[in-house]
N, C-alpha and C positions, 0 to 999 in steps of 0.2 A: 435650697434647689440641689446643690449639691450632693448632700446628704441623702436626698430623698432618691436620689437614682444612683447611689451605690447601695443603698437599702435594696432598691427593687432589684438588682443587677445580682446580688448576691443570693435572694430569696429566689429569683429563676434559675440560678447557676447552681444551686445546693436543688433545689428540685429538681432541677433535669437529671443532677448525679444520683439521688434517690431513685427517679424513676428508672434509670438505666440500671441501677442495681436491683429491682425490683420486676424489671422485664427480663433482664438476666438470670436471675434466680428460676424464675417461669420457663424460661422455654431453652436456654444454653445446659446442658448436661455435664459441663464441665466448670460450673458456676463454684465460686467456693467461698472459704470464710470471709474472704475483704468483701465481694458482694451483701452475703449476710448481716456481716458488722453493720455497713452502711443503712440497710433496709433496716434493721433490728433498731439502728439509732435515729434514724428518722422518724421512724414508727413512735419510739419512745419520747425525741420532742415534742410529737404531738399532742403526748399525755400533759405535758407541762400548762398552769394555768397561763394565760397569755393575758385577760384582764383583771391585772391587780393592784390595788391601790392600796397607799400606807394604812397602817392600823387606824392613825388616827383619823382617816379621811372617810373608812368605809362605813356603811349604813348601820347603825346599831353595835360598833365596834367597844370594845370594854377601855378603860381607862387602862393605864401601866399599874395602878394599884392592887388593880382587879386580878391581872394578868399573874401578878406577882403572887398574890395571896393563892389562886387557884393552883399555880405551878407549886408552892410552897406544901398547900393542903394534898396534895396528889404524891409528893414524893416525902411526906413523913413518915417514919415509923410507927409502928402501933404503938399507942402509949400502953398498952395490958403488958405486963410482965409475961414471961413466956415459963414454962413449967422448970424448964432447967436453970433460969435467972438469968441465963447467956441473952447476946443478942445476936447470934449465928443465922446462918441462912434454915429455913424451917421444910 
């Protein structure tokens, strides 16, 4: 119960600070970098996925072996030799 109260207090407090920054940016001619950083940071946090589950519990998820195979296939170098025989950048 106490954890829920603390969580809601933090959400409401940070939300109030974000709205203060946004309104100050919109209305005050002397708003500066602090307000901009708070507003941009709050907006950036809203882009994070909230409803995430562990990979193993996600519907249609791949097993560890499939992820390793896909990652290895994507990062392997081309098996064909280059014209100069070296392996530098092309």
